[in-house]
DRENTORVEX-693964 format. One record per residue (C-alpha): residue number from 0; residue in one letter; chain; y, z, x. Coordinates in steps of 0.5 Angstrom, whole numbers, plus 500, padded with zeros to 3 digits. Layout:
<atoms>
   num   residuo   cadena    py    pz    px
   NUM         A        A     Y     Z     X
...
</atoms>
This chain:
<atoms>
   num   residuo   cadena    py    pz    px
     0         X        A   774   250   155
     1         X        A   773   242   154
     2         X        A   767   242   158
     3         X        A   764   247   153
     4         X        A   766   244   147
     5         X        A   763   237   150
     6         X        A   756   240   150
     7         X        A   756   242   143
     8         X        A   758   236   140
     9         X        A   751   233   141
    10         X        A   748   238   137
    11         X        A   753   238   132
    12         X        A   751   230   131
    13         X        A   744   231   132
    14         X        A   744   236   126
    15         X        A   748   231   122
    16         X        A   744   225   124
    17         X        A   738   229   121
    18         X        A   741   231   115
    19         X        A   742   224   114
    20         X        A   735   222   115
    21         X        A   733   227   110
    22         X        A   737   224   105
    23         X        A   735   217   106
    24         X        A   728   218   107
    25         X        A   726   224   103
    26         X        A   730   221   097
    27         X        A   736   216   094
    28         X        A   743   218   094
    29         X        A   742   220   087
    30         X        A   735   221   086
    31         X        A   731   226   082
    32         X        A   733   232   086
    33         X        A   740   233   089
    34         X        A   739   234   097
    35         X        A   742   241   098
    36         X        A   744   241   105
    37         X        A   748   248   107
    38         X        A   751   249   114
    39         X        A   751   256   114
    40         X        A   758   258   116
    41         X        A   756   265   117
    42         X        A   761   270   120
    43         X        A   756   275   120
    44         X        A   754   276   127
    45         X        A   760   280   130
    46         X        A   764   278   124
    47         X        A   767   271   128
    48         X        A   763   272   135
    49         X        A   757   268   134
    50         X        A   752   265   138
    51         X        A   751   258   136
    52         X        A   744   259   133
    53         X        A   747   263   128
    54         X        A   749   256   124
    55         X        A   742   253   122
    56         X        A   742   247   118
    57         X        A   738   247   112
    58         X        A   736   242   107
    59         X        A   732   243   101
    60         X        A   731   240   094
    61         X        A   733   243   087
    62         X        A   726   246   086
    63         X        A   727   250   093
    64         X        A   734   253   091
    65         X        A   731   260   090
    66         X        A   727   260   096
    67         X        A   732   257   101
    68         X        A   738   262   098
    69         X        A   733   268   100
    70         X        A   731   264   107
    71         X        A   739   263   108
    72         X        A   740   271   108
    73         X        A   733   273   112
    74         X        A   735   268   117
    75         X        A   741   272   119
    76         X        A   739   279   117
    77         X        A   739   281   125
    78         X        A   746   279   126
    79         X        A   748   283   120
    80         X        A   744   289   122
    81         X        A   748   289   129
    82         X        A   755   286   127
    83         X        A   757   288   120
    84         X        A   759   295   118
    85         X        A   758   295   110
    86         X        A   763   299   106
    87         X        A   758   300   099
    88         X        A   764   302   095
    89         X        A   767   295   095
    90         X        A   766   292   088
    91         X        A   771   286   088
    92         X        A   774   282   093
    93         X        A   781   281   092
    94         X        A   785   276   096
    95         X        A   791   281   096
    96         X        A   787   286   099
    97         X        A   784   282   105
    98         X        A   787   285   111
    99         X        A   784   292   109
   100         X        A   777   289   107
   101         X        A   777   285   114
   102         X        A   777   292   118
   103         X        A   770   293   115
   104         X        A   768   288   120
   105         X        A   765   291   126
   106         X        A   767   286   131
   107         X        A   774   287   129
   108         X        A   774   295   129
   109         X        A   772   294   136
   110         X        A   777   289   138
   111         X        A   782   294   135
   112         X        A   780   300   139
   113         X        A   780   295   145
   114         X        A   784   289   143
   115         X        A   785   285   150
   116         X        A   784   278   150
   117         X        A   778   276   147
   118         X        A   777   268   148
   119         X        A   769   268   145
   120         X        A   772   271   139
   121         X        A   777   265   138
   122         X        A   772   260   140
   123         X        A   766   262   135
   124         X        A   772   263   130
   125         X        A   774   256   131
   126         X        A   766   253   131
   127         X        A   765   257   124
   128         X        A   771   253   121
   129         X        A   769   246   125
   130         X        A   762   247   123
   131         X        A   764   247   115
   132         X        A   769   242   116
   133         X        A   763   237   119
   134         X        A   759   239   113
   135         X        A   764   237   108
   136         X        A   765   230   112
   137         X        A   758   229   112
   138         X        A   758   231   104
   139         X        A   763   226   103
   140         X        A   759   220   107
   141         X        A   753   222   102
   142         X        A   757   221   096
   143         X        A   761   215   098
   144         X        A   759   212   092
   145         X        A   762   218   087
   146         X        A   769   218   088
   147         X        A   770   224   085
   148         X        A   765   228   089
   149         X        A   768   224   095
   150         X        A   775   226   094
   151         X        A   773   234   093
   152         X        A   769   234   100
   153         X        A   775   230   103
   154         X        A   780   235   101
   155         X        A   776   241   103
   156         X        A   775   238   110
   157         X        A   783   237   110
   158         X        A   784   244   108
   159         X        A   779   247   113
   160         X        A   782   242   119
   161         X        A   789   246   117
   162         X        A   785   252   119
   163         X        A   782   249   125
   164         X        A   789   247   128
   165         X        A   791   254   127
   166         X        A   785   258   130
   167         X        A   786   252   136
   168         X        A   793   254   137
   169         X        A   791   261   137
   170         X        A   785   260   142
   171         X        A   790   256   147
   172         X        A   795   262   147
   173         X        A   789   266   149
   174         X        A   788   261   155
   175         X        A   795   261   157
   176         X        A   796   268   158
   177         X        A   792   274   161
   178         X        A   796   279   158
   179         X        A   793   283   151
   180         X        A   794   280   144
   181         X        A   798   284   139
   182         X        A   794   289   135
   183         X        A   797   285   128
   184         X        A   796   278   131
   185         X        A   788   280   132
   186         X        A   788   282   125
   187         X        A   792   277   122
   188         X        A   787   272   125
   189         X        A   781   275   121
   190         X        A   785   275   115
   191         X        A   787   268   116
   192         X        A   780   266   116
   193         X        A   778   270   110
   194         X        A   783   267   106
   195         X        A   780   260   108
   196         X        A   773   262   106
   197         X        A   776   265   100
   198         X        A   779   259   098
   199         X        A   773   255   099
   200         X        A   769   259   095
   201         X        A   774   259   089
   202         X        A   774   251   090
   203         X        A   767   250   090
   204         X        A   766   255   084
   205         X        A   771   252   080
   206         X        A   768   245   081
   207         X        A   761   248   079
   208         X        A   764   250   073
   209         X        A   767   244   071
   210         X        A   761   240   073
   211         X        A   756   244   069
   212         X        A   760   242   063
   213         X        A   760   235   065
   214         X        A   753   235   066
   215         X        A   752   238   059
   216         X        A   756   233   056
   217         X        A   752   228   059
   218         X        A   745   231   057
   219         X        A   748   230   050
   220         X        A   750   223   051
   221         X        A   743   221   054
   222         X        A   740   224   048
   223         X        A   744   220   043
   224         X        A   743   214   047
   225         X        A   735   215   046
   226         X        A   736   216   039
   227         X        A   740   210   038
   228         X        A   735   206   042
   229         X        A   729   208   038
   230         X        A   734   206   032
   231         X        A   735   199   035
   232         X        A   742   200   036
   233         X        A   742   201   044
   234         X        A   739   197   049
   235         X        A   735   200   055
   236         X        A   741   198   060
   237         X        A   745   203   055
   238         X        A   740   208   056
   239         X        A   739   207   064
   240         X        A   747   208   064
   241         X        A   747   214   060
   242         X        A   741   217   065
   243         X        A   745   215   071
   244         X        A   751   219   069
   245         X        A   747   225   067
   246         X        A   744   225   074
   247         X        A   750   224   078
   248         X        A   753   230   074
   249         X        A   747   234   075
   250         X        A   747   232   083
   251         X        A   755   234   083
   252         X        A   754   241   079
   253         X        A   748   243   084
   254         X        A   752   241   090
   255         X        A   758   245   088
   256         X        A   754   251   086
   257         X        A   750   251   092
   258         X        A   756   251   096
   259         X        A   760   256   092
   260         X        A   754   261   094
   261         X        A   754   259   101
   262         X        A   761   261   101
   263         X        A   760   267   098
   264         X        A   755   269   103
   265         X        A   760   267   109
   266         X        A   766   271   106
   267         X        A   762   277   104
   268         X        A   759   277   111
   269         X        A   766   276   114
   270         X        A   769   282   111
   271         X        A   763   286   113
   272         X        A   760   287   106
   273         X        A   753   287   103
   274         X        A   751   280   101
   275         X        A   746   282   097
   276         X        A   749   286   091
   277         X        A   754   284   086
   278         X        A   760   284   089
   279         X        A   765   280   085
   280         X        A   770   275   088
   281         X        A   777   275   085
   282         X        A   781   268   084
   283         X        A   786   265   089
   284         X        A   793   267   087
   285         X        A   798   263   085
   286         X        A   804   264   090
   287         X        A   811   267   088
   288         X        A   814   260   086
   289         X        A   821   263   086
   290         X        A   820   265   093
   291         X        A   818   258   095
   292         X        A   824   255   091
   293         X        A   828   260   095
   294         X        A   825   258   102
   295         X        A   831   258   107
   296         X        A   828   253   112
   297         X        A   833   253   118
   298         X        A   832   261   118
   299         X        A   824   260   118
   300         X        A   825   255   123
   301         X        A   828   259   128
   302         X        A   824   265   127
   303         X        A   817   261   128
   304         X        A   820   258   134
   305         X        A   822   266   136
   306         X        A   815   268   134
   307         X        A   811   262   137
   308         X        A   806   264   143
   309         X        A   807   257   147
   310         X        A   815   258   146
   311         X        A   814   265   149
   312         X        A   810   263   155
   313         X        A   815   257   157
   314         X        A   821   262   156
   315         X        A   817   267   161
   316         X        A   815   263   166
   317         X        A   818   265   173
   318         X        A   822   260   176
   319         X        A   826   260   183
   320         X        A   827   253   185
   321         X        A   832   248   182
   322         X        A   825   244   181
   323         X        A   822   250   178
   324         X        A   828   251   173
   325         X        A   828   244   171
   326         X        A   820   244   169
   327         X        A   821   251   166
   328         X        A   827   248   161
   329         X        A   823   242   160
   330         X        A   817   246   158
   331         X        A   821   250   153
   332         X        A   824   244   150
   333         X        A   817   241   149
   334         X        A   814   247   146
   335         X        A   820   248   141
   336         X        A   820   241   139
   337         X        A   813   242   137
   338         X        A   814   248   133
   339         X        A   820   244   130
   340         X        A   816   238   128
   341         X        A   810   243   125
   342         X        A   815   247   121
   343         X        A   818   240   118
   344         X        A   811   238   117
   345         X        A   809   244   113
   346         X        A   815   245   109
   347         X        A   814   238   107
   348         X        A   807   239   105
   349         X        A   809   246   101
   350         X        A   814   241   097
   351         X        A   808   236   095
   352         X        A   803   242   094
   353         X        A   809   245   089
   354         X        A   810   238   085
   355         X        A   802   237   085
   356         X        A   802   244   082
   357         X        A   807   243   077
   358         X        A   804   236   074
   359         X        A   797   240   074
   360         X        A   800   246   070
   361         X        A   803   241   065
   362         X        A   797   237   064
   363         X        A   793   244   063
   364         X        A   797   246   058
   365         X        A   797   240   054
   366         X        A   789   240   055
   367         X        A   789   248   052
   368         X        A   792   245   046
   369         X        A   787   240   045
   370         X        A   782   245   046
   371         X        A   784   250   041
   372         X        A   784   244   036
   373         X        A   777   242   038
   374         X        A   775   249   037
   375         X        A   777   249   030
   376         X        A   774   242   028
   377         X        A   768   245   031
   378         X        A   768   251   027
   379         X        A   769   247   021
   380         X        A   764   242   022
   381         X        A   768   236   023
   382         X        A   765   234   030
   383         X        A   758   232   033
   384         X        A   755   236   038
   385         X        A   756   230   043
   386         X        A   764   229   042
   387         X        A   765   237   042
   388         X        A   761   238   049
   389         X        A   765   232   052
   390         X        A   772   235   049
   391         X        A   769   242   053
   392         X        A   768   238   059
   393         X        A   775   235   059
   394         X        A   778   242   058
   395         X        A   774   244   064
   396         X        A   776   238   068
   397         X        A   784   240   067
   398         X        A   782   247   068
   399         X        A   779   245   075
   400         X        A   785   240   077
   401         X        A   790   246   076
   402         X        A   786   251   080
   403         X        A   785   246   085
   404         X        A   793   245   085
   405         X        A   793   253   086
   406         X        A   789   253   092
   407         X        A   792   247   095
   408         X        A   799   251   094
   409         X        A   796   257   096
   410         X        A   794   254   102
   411         X        A   801   251   104
   412         X        A   804   257   103
   413         X        A   800   261   107
   414         X        A   800   256   113
   415         X        A   807   256   112
   416         X        A   808   263   113
   417         X        A   803   264   118
   418         X        A   806   259   122
   419         X        A   813   263   121
   420         X        A   810   269   124
   421         X        A   807   266   130
   422         X        A   800   266   127
   423         X        A   798   259   128
</atoms>
C-alpha cells in the first residue's frame, strides 16, 4: 500500500506544478480572466473504482467555460457508460435519501451481490478525496493574497481531510483482515463519500451566490468611481482600486461557480444519475440540535470502541503463549486508546461547530431584519443603486456564513455518528 501510494505522489505534484506554471505564465493571480482549474473528482468510473487517468486536471480561462464544461463530461463518458446505472426517475437529490440513491451506483450493486473485501474500491475512494483535497490546497496557495477565498479553500481542504481520515481507516481495516466486510458498512462508506461531495457542492454553490452579489456591488461601485473621476471628484488611483476590487470579486465568483459545477457532476456520477439533465441538488440539512445537546458521550465512546474494526481485530487475535497474550493485551489497549482519543476530538469539534452555528444564526437573523428594511427603502426610492447592491451583498454574506456553519455542523455531527457506528 505504501509503495503504491508513493508512486502516485510525483504525478500529483506534476499536475499541481503544471497548474501553477499556467497560472504564473498565462496570466496574473488576478488577471483579466480567472484561471478555472478543475480536478475532475469523478466517481463515475465504477462509482469509486477508477483508474488514475479518470482524474484529469484542466485549466481554462473564463472565456472557455462552456467548452471546458462539455469537455469535462465527454472525457469521462466511457466510464459513465460502463460503470453507472442511471435512474431516470430521480429529479432531486435529497441529503436524507443518499443511502437509497447510492445504490444506483453499479459498482455498489455488484458489491452488494458479492461483498467480499474490495481493497481497490477503498483505494480509489481515497484517491478521489485526496485529489480534491490537493486541489483545494492548490487554490488556497493561488489565492494567497485574498484572505476570504484562501480561508474558504483552506476550510474545504480541512473538511475533505476528515473524510480522508475516515476512508483511510476503512482501507486499513480492509488490509488487516481477510474476512468479508459487512453489507451495511459497504453501503455506509459510499454514503459517507456522497455526503462529503454534497457538502462540497453546497459550500461552493452558496459561496458563488454570495460572491455574485459582491461582484454586482463592486461593478456598481466601479461605475460610480468612473463618474466621480469625470467630475473631478475621484483620482485615477481611486478608479484603479475600485477596478481591482471588482476583478477580485469576479475571479472568486467564477472560481466558486466552476467548483460548484464540478462538485455537482461528481455527486451525480457517484449516485449513478444522469449528469446532463436538470436534477436539483437539495441543501445540506441542519442537524437535530436537540439530539446534539442530548449526546451521551460516555455511552457513545463505549459503543465506538465496540464497533471499531481495529479494536475488534485486536480482540480476536489468537494468543497462546504468555508473550502473545501480553502483546495482544497491549495492542487492544492501544486500539481502544486511539478510539477514545478520536472520539474526544470529534466531540470537541462538534461542540465548537455548534457554537459557530449559534453565532452565525444570530448574525443572519440580524442581517435579515436589516435586509427587510433595505428592501423597503429601495421601494421608497430612498437608496441609490450602489448602496442597495452593497446592502444585498452584505445580506448574502451573512447567509453564506450561516450556510457554512450549517455545513460545518453537519460534517461534525455526521463524522461523530459514523465513528460511533464504526465507519471511520
